[in-house]
PATI-590056 format. One record per residue (C-alpha): residue in three letters; chain; x, y, z; residue number from 1. Coordinates in nm, 3 decimals, m for minus. Layout:
// PATI-590056
+--------+--------+---------+---------+---------+-----+
| residu | chaine |       u |       v |       w | num |
+--------+--------+---------+---------+---------+-----+
|    ALA |      A |       X |       Y |       Z | NUM |
...
+--------+--------+---------+---------+---------+-----+
END
This chain:
// PATI-590056
+--------+--------+---------+---------+---------+-----+
| residu | chaine |       u |       v |       w | num |
+--------+--------+---------+---------+---------+-----+
|    MET |      A |  12.192 |   9.394 |  10.378 |   1 |
|    ARG |      A |  12.080 |   9.063 |  10.529 |   2 |
|    PRO |      A |  11.712 |   8.971 |  10.492 |   3 |
|    SER |      A |  11.537 |   9.031 |  10.823 |   4 |
|    TYR |      A |  11.402 |   8.678 |  10.853 |   5 |
|    LEU |      A |  11.742 |   8.514 |  10.905 |   6 |
|    ALA |      A |  11.763 |   8.615 |  11.270 |   7 |
|    LEU |      A |  11.415 |   8.475 |  11.332 |   8 |
|    TYR |      A |  11.519 |   8.149 |  11.169 |   9 |
|    GLN |      A |  11.836 |   8.126 |  11.376 |  10 |
|    ASN |      A |  11.666 |   8.185 |  11.711 |  11 |
|    GLY |      A |  11.377 |   7.947 |  11.641 |  12 |
|    GLU |      A |  11.111 |   8.216 |  11.614 |  13 |
|    LEU |      A |  11.034 |   8.135 |  11.251 |  14 |
|    GLU |      A |  10.960 |   7.773 |  11.336 |  15 |
|    LYS |      A |  10.733 |   7.890 |  11.618 |  16 |
|    ARG |      A |  10.539 |   8.114 |  11.382 |  17 |
|    VAL |      A |  10.499 |   7.833 |  11.132 |  18 |
|    GLY |      A |  10.334 |   7.632 |  11.408 |  19 |
|    GLU |      A |  10.108 |   7.921 |  11.505 |  20 |
|    GLY |      A |  10.005 |   7.977 |  11.145 |  21 |
|    LEU |      A |   9.927 |   7.613 |  11.074 |  22 |
|    SER |      A |   9.725 |   7.594 |  11.396 |  23 |
|    ALA |      A |   9.525 |   7.897 |  11.280 |  24 |
|    LEU |      A |   9.418 |   7.701 |  10.972 |  25 |
|    ARG |      A |   9.202 |   7.476 |  11.192 |  26 |
|    CYS |      A |   8.957 |   7.759 |  11.260 |  27 |
|    CYS |      A |   9.067 |   8.004 |  11.000 |  28 |
|    VAL |      A |   9.093 |   8.370 |  11.093 |  29 |
|    LEU |      A |   9.390 |   8.443 |  10.869 |  30 |
|    CYS |      A |   9.210 |   8.716 |  10.675 |  31 |
|    PRO |      A |   8.942 |   8.964 |  10.781 |  32 |
|    ARG |      A |   8.666 |   8.735 |  10.653 |  33 |
|    ARG |      A |   8.735 |   8.517 |  10.962 |  34 |
|    CYS |      A |   8.537 |   8.228 |  10.813 |  35 |
|    GLY |      A |   8.631 |   7.986 |  11.094 |  36 |
|    VAL |      A |   8.659 |   7.689 |  10.857 |  37 |
|    ASP |      A |   8.896 |   7.402 |  10.938 |  38 |
|    ARG |      A |   9.112 |   7.437 |  10.630 |  39 |
|    THR |      A |   9.299 |   7.117 |  10.708 |  40 |
|    LEU |      A |   8.974 |   6.938 |  10.610 |  41 |
|    GLU |      A |   8.796 |   7.167 |  10.364 |  42 |
|    VAL |      A |   8.833 |   7.496 |  10.180 |  43 |
|    GLY |      A |   8.761 |   7.829 |  10.344 |  44 |
|    ALA |      A |   8.599 |   8.145 |  10.213 |  45 |
|    CYS |      A |   8.917 |   8.198 |  10.010 |  46 |
|    ARG |      A |   8.851 |   7.861 |   9.839 |  47 |
|    SER |      A |   9.188 |   7.732 |   9.961 |  48 |
|    GLY |      A |   9.263 |   7.444 |  10.196 |  49 |
|    ARG |      A |   9.568 |   7.301 |  10.372 |  50 |
|    LEU |      A |   9.810 |   7.327 |  10.080 |  51 |
|    ALA |      A |   9.897 |   7.630 |   9.871 |  52 |
|    GLN |      A |   9.800 |   7.656 |   9.507 |  53 |
|    ILE |      A |  10.002 |   7.854 |   9.255 |  54 |
|    SER |      A |   9.919 |   7.966 |   8.904 |  55 |
|    SER |      A |  10.274 |   8.038 |   8.788 |  56 |
|    PHE |      A |  10.616 |   8.162 |   8.890 |  57 |
|    ASN |      A |  10.861 |   8.359 |   8.683 |  58 |
|    VAL |      A |  11.109 |   8.644 |   8.661 |  59 |
|    HIS |      A |  10.888 |   8.953 |   8.633 |  60 |
|    GLN |      A |  11.005 |   9.283 |   8.481 |  61 |
|    GLY |      A |  10.677 |   9.475 |   8.508 |  62 |
|    GLU |      A |  10.673 |   9.588 |   8.870 |  63 |
|    GLU |      A |  10.776 |   9.929 |   9.006 |  64 |
|    PRO |      A |  11.140 |  10.013 |   8.915 |  65 |
|    PRO |      A |  11.294 |   9.937 |   9.258 |  66 |
|    ILE |      A |  11.115 |   9.600 |   9.266 |  67 |
|    SER |      A |  11.196 |   9.477 |   8.913 |  68 |
|    GLY |      A |  11.532 |   9.649 |   8.881 |  69 |
|    SER |      A |  11.763 |   9.511 |   8.612 |  70 |
|    ARG |      A |  11.737 |   9.140 |   8.701 |  71 |
|    GLY |      A |  11.364 |   9.114 |   8.761 |  72 |
|    SER |      A |  11.146 |   9.018 |   9.055 |  73 |
|    GLY |      A |  11.102 |   8.649 |   9.137 |  74 |
|    THR |      A |  10.724 |   8.638 |   9.131 |  75 |
|    ILE |      A |  10.494 |   8.362 |   9.256 |  76 |
|    PHE |      A |  10.128 |   8.406 |   9.160 |  77 |
|    PHE |      A |   9.912 |   8.231 |   9.419 |  78 |
|    THR |      A |   9.573 |   8.094 |   9.318 |  79 |
|    TYR |      A |   9.248 |   8.238 |   9.456 |  80 |
|    CYS |      A |   9.197 |   8.550 |   9.666 |  81 |
|    ASN |      A |   9.001 |   8.662 |   9.970 |  82 |
|    LEU |      A |   8.827 |   8.933 |   9.762 |  83 |
|    ARG |      A |   8.569 |   8.899 |   9.483 |  84 |
|    CYS |      A |   8.657 |   9.199 |   9.267 |  85 |
|    ILE |      A |   8.422 |   9.211 |   8.971 |  86 |
|    TYR |      A |   8.687 |   9.391 |   8.760 |  87 |
|    CYS |      A |   8.986 |   9.167 |   8.844 |  88 |
|    GLN |      A |   9.234 |   9.161 |   8.557 |  89 |
|    ASN |      A |   9.376 |   8.830 |   8.687 |  90 |
|    TYR |      A |   9.035 |   8.667 |   8.732 |  91 |
|    PRO |      A |   9.134 |   8.328 |   8.581 |  92 |
|    ILE |      A |   9.373 |   8.297 |   8.875 |  93 |
|    SER |      A |   9.193 |   8.483 |   9.153 |  94 |
|    GLN |      A |   8.832 |   8.385 |   9.083 |  95 |
|    ILE |      A |   8.822 |   8.081 |   8.855 |  96 |
|    GLY |      A |   9.116 |   7.915 |   9.028 |  97 |
|    HIS |      A |   9.357 |   7.826 |   8.751 |  98 |
|    GLY |      A |   9.662 |   7.672 |   8.914 |  99 |
|    ARG |      A |   9.809 |   7.366 |   9.077 | 100 |
|    THR |      A |   9.858 |   7.247 |   9.432 | 101 |
|    VAL |      A |  10.209 |   7.252 |   9.577 | 102 |
|    THR |      A |  10.348 |   7.104 |   9.897 | 103 |
|    ALA |      A |  10.573 |   7.302 |  10.131 | 104 |
|    GLU |      A |  10.870 |   7.122 |   9.976 | 105 |
|    GLY |      A |  10.753 |   7.214 |   9.627 | 106 |
|    LEU |      A |  10.704 |   7.580 |   9.720 | 107 |
|    ALA |      A |  11.049 |   7.591 |   9.882 | 108 |
|    LYS |      A |  11.198 |   7.452 |   9.561 | 109 |
|    ILE |      A |  11.029 |   7.730 |   9.361 | 110 |
|    MET |      A |  11.170 |   7.992 |   9.600 | 111 |
|    LEU |      A |  11.519 |   7.853 |   9.554 | 112 |
|    ASP |      A |  11.479 |   7.832 |   9.177 | 113 |
|    LEU |      A |  11.387 |   8.201 |   9.156 | 114 |
|    ALA |      A |  11.684 |   8.289 |   9.378 | 115 |
|    HIS |      A |  11.918 |   8.090 |   9.153 | 116 |
|    ARG |      A |  11.791 |   8.287 |   8.852 | 117 |
|    GLY |      A |  11.940 |   8.602 |   9.006 | 118 |
|    CYS |      A |  11.618 |   8.785 |   9.092 | 119 |
|    HIS |      A |  11.638 |   9.088 |   9.319 | 120 |
|    ASN |      A |  11.363 |   8.961 |   9.551 | 121 |
|    LEU |      A |  11.089 |   8.704 |   9.608 | 122 |
|    ASN |      A |  10.755 |   8.860 |   9.515 | 123 |
|    LEU |      A |  10.451 |   8.688 |   9.673 | 124 |
|    VAL |      A |  10.138 |   8.789 |   9.479 | 125 |
|    THR |      A |   9.800 |   8.753 |   9.657 | 126 |
|    PRO |      A |   9.950 |   8.578 |   9.963 | 127 |
|    SER |      A |   9.705 |   8.683 |  10.237 | 128 |
|    HIS |      A |   9.518 |   8.351 |  10.259 | 129 |
|    LEU |      A |   9.835 |   8.138 |  10.240 | 130 |
|    VAL |      A |  10.072 |   8.291 |  10.495 | 131 |
|    PRO |      A |  10.120 |   7.970 |  10.702 | 132 |
|    GLN |      A |  10.204 |   7.771 |  10.389 | 133 |
|    ILE |      A |  10.452 |   8.039 |  10.276 | 134 |
|    LEU |      A |  10.625 |   8.044 |  10.615 | 135 |
|    GLU |      A |  10.638 |   7.664 |  10.614 | 136 |
|    ALA |      A |  10.816 |   7.669 |  10.277 | 137 |
|    LEU |      A |  11.050 |   7.950 |  10.387 | 138 |
|    LEU |      A |  11.154 |   7.740 |  10.687 | 139 |
|    LEU |      A |  11.264 |   7.469 |  10.443 | 140 |
|    ALA |      A |  11.427 |   7.705 |  10.192 | 141 |
|    ILE |      A |  11.654 |   7.899 |  10.428 | 142 |
|    PRO |      A |  11.886 |   7.609 |  10.524 | 143 |
|    GLN |      A |  11.925 |   7.539 |  10.151 | 144 |
|    GLY |      A |  12.062 |   7.889 |  10.096 | 145 |
|    PHE |      A |  11.758 |   8.108 |  10.030 | 146 |
|    ARG |      A |  11.841 |   8.472 |  10.109 | 147 |
|    LEU |      A |  11.624 |   8.700 |   9.891 | 148 |
|    PRO |      A |  11.432 |   8.996 |  10.037 | 149 |
|    ILE |      A |  11.062 |   8.913 |  10.054 | 150 |
|    VAL |      A |  10.795 |   9.131 |   9.889 | 151 |
|    TYR |      A |  10.438 |   9.089 |  10.020 | 152 |
|    ASN |      A |  10.226 |   9.193 |   9.719 | 153 |
|    THR |      A |   9.870 |   9.209 |   9.852 | 154 |
|    SER |      A |   9.521 |   9.341 |   9.781 | 155 |
|    GLY |      A |   9.548 |   9.506 |  10.122 | 156 |
|    TYR |      A |   9.264 |   9.308 |  10.282 | 157 |
|    ASP |      A |   9.483 |   9.168 |  10.557 | 158 |
|    ALA |      A |   9.427 |   9.075 |  10.921 | 159 |
|    LEU |      A |   9.645 |   9.225 |  11.193 | 160 |
|    GLU |      A |   9.695 |   8.882 |  11.352 | 161 |
|    THR |      A |   9.840 |   8.748 |  11.029 | 162 |
|    LEU |      A |  10.060 |   9.053 |  10.977 | 163 |
|    ALA |      A |  10.199 |   8.984 |  11.326 | 164 |
|    LEU |      A |  10.322 |   8.648 |  11.196 | 165 |
|    LEU |      A |  10.508 |   8.837 |  10.923 | 166 |
|    ASP |      A |  10.673 |   9.098 |  11.146 | 167 |
|    GLY |      A |  11.047 |   9.072 |  11.087 | 168 |
|    ILE |      A |  10.997 |   8.833 |  10.793 | 169 |
|    VAL |      A |  10.860 |   9.056 |  10.516 | 170 |
|    ASP |      A |  11.112 |   9.312 |  10.395 | 171 |
|    ILE |      A |  10.894 |   9.507 |  10.149 | 172 |
|    TYR |      A |  10.518 |   9.551 |  10.177 | 173 |
|    LEU |      A |  10.338 |   9.627 |   9.850 | 174 |
|    PRO |      A |   9.967 |   9.666 |   9.941 | 175 |
|    ASP |      A |   9.679 |   9.804 |   9.739 | 176 |
|    MET |      A |   9.459 |  10.076 |   9.879 | 177 |
|    ARG |      A |   9.152 |  10.024 |   9.659 | 178 |
|    TYR |      A |   8.866 |  10.221 |   9.813 | 179 |
|    ALA |      A |   8.767 |  10.496 |  10.053 | 180 |
|    ASP |      A |   8.398 |  10.397 |  10.079 | 181 |
|    GLU |      A |   8.275 |  10.072 |  10.237 | 182 |
|    HIS |      A |   7.961 |  10.060 |  10.025 | 183 |
|    VAL |      A |   8.166 |  10.075 |   9.706 | 184 |
|    ALA |      A |   8.401 |   9.808 |   9.844 | 185 |
|    PHE |      A |   8.106 |   9.578 |   9.907 | 186 |
|    GLN |      A |   7.961 |   9.637 |   9.562 | 187 |
|    LEU |      A |   8.287 |   9.586 |   9.373 | 188 |
|    SER |      A |   8.486 |   9.343 |   9.591 | 189 |
|    GLY |      A |   8.230 |   9.165 |   9.807 | 190 |
|    VAL |      A |   8.348 |   9.280 |  10.150 | 191 |
|    GLY |      A |   8.186 |   9.552 |  10.356 | 192 |
|    ASP |      A |   8.481 |   9.635 |  10.582 | 193 |
|    TYR |      A |   8.762 |   9.675 |  10.329 | 194 |
|    VAL |      A |   8.841 |  10.037 |  10.410 | 195 |
|    ALA |      A |   8.869 |   9.985 |  10.786 | 196 |
|    ARG |      A |   9.071 |   9.664 |  10.759 | 197 |
|    ASN |      A |   9.288 |   9.801 |  10.479 | 198 |
|    ARG |      A |   9.379 |  10.117 |  10.667 | 199 |
|    GLU |      A |   9.469 |   9.938 |  10.989 | 200 |
|    ALA |      A |   9.674 |   9.688 |  10.787 | 201 |
|    VAL |      A |   9.867 |   9.960 |  10.604 | 202 |
|    ARG |      A |   9.937 |  10.135 |  10.933 | 203 |
|    GLU |      A |  10.082 |   9.810 |  11.068 | 204 |
|    MET |      A |  10.288 |   9.750 |  10.755 | 205 |
|    ALA |      A |  10.433 |  10.100 |  10.785 | 206 |
|    ARG |      A |  10.515 |  10.035 |  11.150 | 207 |
|    GLN |      A |  10.695 |   9.712 |  11.065 | 208 |
|    VAL |      A |  10.913 |   9.823 |  10.774 | 209 |
|    GLY |      A |  10.906 |  10.202 |  10.761 | 210 |
|    GLU |      A |  10.956 |  10.405 |  10.447 | 211 |
|    LEU |      A |  11.117 |  10.267 |  10.133 | 212 |
|    GLN |      A |  11.492 |  10.210 |  10.151 | 213 |
|    LEU |      A |  11.699 |  10.156 |   9.836 | 214 |
|    ASP |      A |  12.049 |  10.019 |   9.789 | 215 |
|    GLU |      A |  12.322 |  10.193 |   9.587 | 216 |
|    ASP |      A |  12.171 |  10.057 |   9.266 | 217 |
|    GLY |      A |  11.820 |  10.184 |   9.341 | 218 |
|    ILE |      A |  11.681 |   9.842 |   9.435 | 219 |
|    ALA |      A |  11.430 |   9.814 |   9.720 | 220 |
|    LYS |      A |  11.569 |   9.645 |  10.029 | 221 |
|    ARG |      A |  11.307 |   9.736 |  10.286 | 222 |
|    GLY |      A |  10.999 |   9.952 |  10.328 | 223 |
|    LEU |      A |  10.646 |  10.026 |  10.213 | 224 |
|    ILE |      A |  10.512 |  10.099 |   9.864 | 225 |
|    ILE |      A |  10.137 |  10.161 |   9.837 | 226 |
|    ARG |      A |   9.954 |  10.093 |   9.511 | 227 |
|    HIS |      A |   9.636 |  10.272 |   9.409 | 228 |
|    LEU |      A |   9.439 |  10.188 |   9.094 | 229 |
|    VAL |      A |   9.235 |  10.481 |   8.963 | 230 |
|    LEU |      A |   8.881 |  10.364 |   8.875 | 231 |
|    PRO |      A |   8.615 |  10.530 |   8.658 | 232 |
|    ASP |      A |   8.377 |  10.784 |   8.811 | 233 |
|    GLY |      A |   8.579 |  10.824 |   9.129 | 234 |
|    LEU |      A |   8.489 |  10.477 |   9.260 | 235 |
|    ALA |      A |   8.837 |  10.428 |   9.408 | 236 |
|    GLY |      A |   8.800 |  10.732 |   9.634 | 237 |
|    THR |      A |   9.139 |  10.856 |   9.514 | 238 |
|    GLN |      A |   9.138 |  11.200 |   9.676 | 239 |
|    GLU |      A |   9.033 |  11.066 |  10.016 | 240 |
|    THR |      A |   9.283 |  10.780 |   9.994 | 241 |
|    PHE |      A |   9.565 |  11.025 |   9.924 | 242 |
|    ARG |      A |   9.453 |  11.240 |  10.216 | 243 |
|    PHE |      A |   9.466 |  10.938 |  10.446 | 244 |
|    ILE |      A |   9.815 |  10.840 |  10.330 | 245 |
|    ALA |      A |   9.951 |  11.193 |  10.369 | 246 |
|    GLU |      A |   9.797 |  11.261 |  10.709 | 247 |
|    GLU |      A |   9.796 |  10.919 |  10.877 | 248 |
|    ILE |      A |  10.087 |  10.728 |  10.721 | 249 |
|    SER |      A |  10.340 |  10.985 |  10.595 | 250 |
|    PRO |      A |  10.356 |  11.245 |  10.316 | 251 |
|    THR |      A |  10.688 |  11.087 |  10.214 | 252 |
|    THR |      A |  10.532 |  10.744 |  10.159 | 253 |
|    SER |      A |  10.622 |  10.586 |   9.824 | 254 |
|    LEU |      A |  10.306 |  10.559 |   9.616 | 255 |
|    SER |      A |  10.241 |  10.389 |   9.281 | 256 |
|    VAL |      A |   9.937 |  10.538 |   9.106 | 257 |
|    MET |      A |   9.811 |  10.308 |   8.831 | 258 |
|    ALA |      A |   9.616 |  10.399 |   8.519 | 259 |
|    GLN |      A |   9.583 |  10.046 |   8.380 | 260 |
|    TYR |      A |   9.216 |   9.986 |   8.461 | 261 |
|    PHE |      A |   9.007 |   9.830 |   8.186 | 262 |
|    PRO |      A |   8.670 |   9.650 |   8.211 | 263 |
|    ALA |      A |   8.781 |   9.290 |   8.274 | 264 |
|    TYR |      A |   8.586 |   8.993 |   8.414 | 265 |
|    LEU |      A |   8.233 |   9.111 |   8.513 | 266 |
|    ALA |      A |   8.301 |   9.485 |   8.493 | 267 |
|    SER |      A |   8.123 |   9.537 |   8.162 | 268 |
|    GLU |      A |   7.796 |   9.452 |   8.338 | 269 |
|    HIS |      A |   7.842 |   9.735 |   8.592 | 270 |
|    PRO |      A |   7.692 |  10.073 |   8.495 | 271 |
|    LEU |      A |   8.009 |  10.269 |   8.581 | 272 |
|    LEU |      A |   8.291 |  10.020 |   8.519 | 273 |
|    GLY |      A |   8.234 |   9.941 |   8.153 | 274 |
|    ARG |      A |   8.504 |  10.175 |   8.025 | 275 |
|    SER |      A |   8.866 |  10.266 |   8.083 | 276 |
|    ILE |      A |   8.951 |  10.579 |   8.279 | 277 |
|    THR |      A |   8.982 |  10.911 |   8.099 | 278 |
|    ILE |      A |   9.282 |  11.139 |   8.073 | 279 |
|    GLU |      A |   9.094 |  11.389 |   8.288 | 280 |
|    GLU |      A |   9.033 |  11.132 |   8.564 | 281 |
|    TYR |      A |   9.399 |  11.043 |   8.583 | 282 |
|    ALA |      A |   9.500 |  11.410 |   8.566 | 283 |
|    SER |      A |   9.279 |  11.472 |   8.869 | 284 |
|    ALA |      A |   9.464 |  11.196 |   9.054 | 285 |
|    SER |      A |   9.793 |  11.367 |   8.971 | 286 |
|    ASP |      A |   9.657 |  11.697 |   9.099 | 287 |
|    TRP |      A |   9.550 |  11.535 |   9.427 | 288 |
|    LEU |      A |   9.898 |  11.392 |   9.474 | 289 |
|    GLU |      A |  10.034 |  11.744 |   9.454 | 290 |
|    GLU |      A |   9.758 |  11.882 |   9.677 | 291 |
|    HIS |      A |   9.847 |  11.638 |   9.954 | 292 |
|    GLY |      A |  10.224 |  11.672 |   9.912 | 293 |
|    LEU |      A |  10.278 |  11.312 |   9.801 | 294 |
|    GLU |      A |  10.593 |  11.341 |   9.591 | 295 |
|    ASN |      A |  10.757 |  10.999 |   9.623 | 296 |
|    GLY |      A |  10.668 |  10.721 |   9.383 | 297 |
|    TRP |      A |  10.551 |  10.657 |   9.030 | 298 |
|    GLN |      A |  10.269 |  10.748 |   8.796 | 299 |
|    GLN |      A |  10.164 |  10.535 |   8.500 | 300 |
|    GLY |      A |  10.106 |  10.681 |   8.157 | 301 |
|    LEU |      A |   9.766 |  10.620 |   8.001 | 302 |
+--------+--------+---------+---------+---------+-----+
END
């Protein structure tokens, strides 16, 4: 199955979208924060400027089975994030900013290196604030032979205008759905419209790529996988999130329910986040999956 972006490259549409994305950097509205900063001259609310920054890239075996497969997922961890999650387990990357700046040529070289290692896909982690830079690198990588399916691995706080740039380019969307309550989202992640923006983004992702499609070896080639991290004391709004997915996306949506929460970064200072989740809390999440008929996907063991 050919990656969907090749046709857009061949007809010139990819080059056009690169131009649109780079123009958007001059008064940045790439994410729902819509900070309006000229990122060609200074950093925006995401703390990123004209060039991308990456923390690391490697062959990753720890994703969902159809993403990692047998040969691993070619993962690029981008520096910084448009959220301020006080419990972020990758906070040295997302909040402190550990990483290095790369040019479009450098990022294209990394893409090609991961492809040459035999990875099943290119996995872009926390890419929402760097979509123009990613497309710019992809434009350079394709004529050098890059052909991997692209995974957009996001916190789910994405703007519809930016997702439009990715239509026909991203093969597999892997968004979080973190909350069902805007007040909780503001307290824990620093944005007061996460739920609304997240739900409209996931709807658009589902429209673009549909439900998960696997090849004969069980490897993801196209489609949507939603991630949900269960938080202590019901802060993630798990039951309501599952209801939304079942009723407004599809009950056959592939869903990865994660039990890996632990009090990282600033979480120990929060009255409810200073502990891991209990067996009972995760069991309730499993019960709600069954209640809403969500049978496709994966559950993590505690």
